[in-house]
C-alpha positions, 0 to 999 in steps of 0.5 A, spaced: 477 557 653 479 551 650 485 554 646 487 557 653 487 550 656 490 546 650 496 552 650 497 551 658 497 543 657 502 544 651 506 548 655 506 544 661 508 538 657 514 542 654 516 544 661 516 536 663 520 534 657 525 539 658 526 538 665 526 530 664 531 531 658 536 536 663 535 531 669 537 525 665 542 529 660 546 532 666 546 525 670 549 521 664 554 526 663 556 527 671 556 519 671 561 519 665 565 523 669 565 520 675 566 513 673 572 515 668 576 517 675 574 510 678 569 505 675 563 502 678 567 495 678 573 498 681 569 501 687 565 494 688 572 490 688 575 495 693 569 493 697 569 486 696 577 486 698 576 490 705 578 486 711 571 486 714 567 484 707 562 479 708 559 474 703 552 473 701 552 466 704 555 468 711 549 473 712 543 471 716 537 470 711 534 474 717 538 480 716 536 480 708 529 479 709 529 485 715 533 489 710 528 488 704 522 489 708 523 496 711 528 499 705 525 496 699 520 491 698 520 491 691 527 490 691 527 483 687 521 486 682 524 493 679 530 494 675 534 499 680 529 505 680 522 504 683 517 508 680 511 505 684 516 506 690 517 514 688 509 515 688 508 511 695 514 516 698 510 522 695 503 520 698 507 518 705 508 526 705 501 526 707 500 520 711 506 516 713 502 510 715 501 509 708 508 507 707 514 503 711 519 504 706 522 510 702 522 511 695 529 510 694 531 503 692 537 499 695 540 499 689 540 507 689 542 507 696 548 502 694 550 507 688 550 513 693 554 510 698 559 507 693 561 514 691 559 518 697 554 522 694 550 524 700 549 531 698 541 532 697 540 535 690 537 533 683 544 532 680 546 527 685 540 524 684 540 523 677 548 521 677 545 516 682 540 513 677 545 511 672 550 508 677 544 504 679 542 502 672 549 499 671 549 495 678 543 492 676 545 490 669 552 487 671 550 484 678 545 480 681 540 482 686 544 477 691 550 481 690 547 488 690 544 486 697 550 483 699 554 490 697 549 494 700 549 491 707 557 491 707 557 499 706 551 502 709 552 506 716 549 502 722 551 508 727 556 509 732 562 509 727 560 502 725 560 501 717 557 494 714 554 489 717 560 485 720 562 491 724 555 492 727 553 485 728 560 484 732 560 491 735 553 491 738 551 484 739 558 480 739 554 476 734 557 474 727 552 476 721 551 469 719 548 467 726 543 473 727 536 471 729 530 475 727 530 479 733 537 481 732 536 482 725 530 486 725 534 491 730 540 492 726 536 493 719 532 499 722 538 503 723 541 505 716 534 509 715 537 514 720 544 512 723 545 518 728 537 517 731 537 509 731 544 507 733 544 503 739 549 506 744 545 512 745 538 511 742 536 504 744 529 506 745 528 509 739 532 503 735 527 499 739 521 503 736 524 502 729 525 495 730 517 494 731 516 497 725 521 493 721 518 487 724 511 489 722 514 490 715 517 483 715 510 480 717 506 484 712 511 481 707 510 474 709 517 473 712 514 472 719 507 471 722 503 477 726 503 473 732 511 473 732 512 480 732 511 481 740 515 475 741 521 478 737 520 485 740 520 483 747 527 479 747 533 481 751 539 480 747 543 486 747 550 485 750 555 491 748 550 497 749 
């Protein structure tokens, strides 16, 4: 019996090592091919030179905090790939109350959006890993979060925080209040489901989750959640 258990254990170990080897090996090969066509720095430069790009200093801290709270609470602590987040994401499949943000980090989501890698596959995920690693090594956290809010989909054909902030709220990104920022920050998790024009009630429900996450992170107090949630400020919806 012990020999059988040992055999099964060794077999599982070999399978796991093999899977990891194939996962990262193929991912690195795909990454090399992807960046040979256009390097990460070239893609980043294209984003930064776009007409509606907004610098970090011109983005309200409220949006930065709201985005981190709902998307990637350990953003400043991990190196682009959050193993703790992955475990939480797995657990959340059985109890969604155990997790407010997903297993994919902001850096990974940036990598995915920079290269348009939206298909759901292991190949894409492994390639994304190496792009995220490059971003973490060559760009600061503030640069990464800035790039992220400039390329992410905010629904209603709005790409980036400038289009979303001006289009939905007629407000510059630097002037976003906590209430406004928390409403916008929830949209990228499911743009078609939370965009404000046709799904405002769903977006408001998501805003509550964002405000709750901000309170749990210490960005606002629990007593402020209802106040920010009940503010009426949307002009262009």
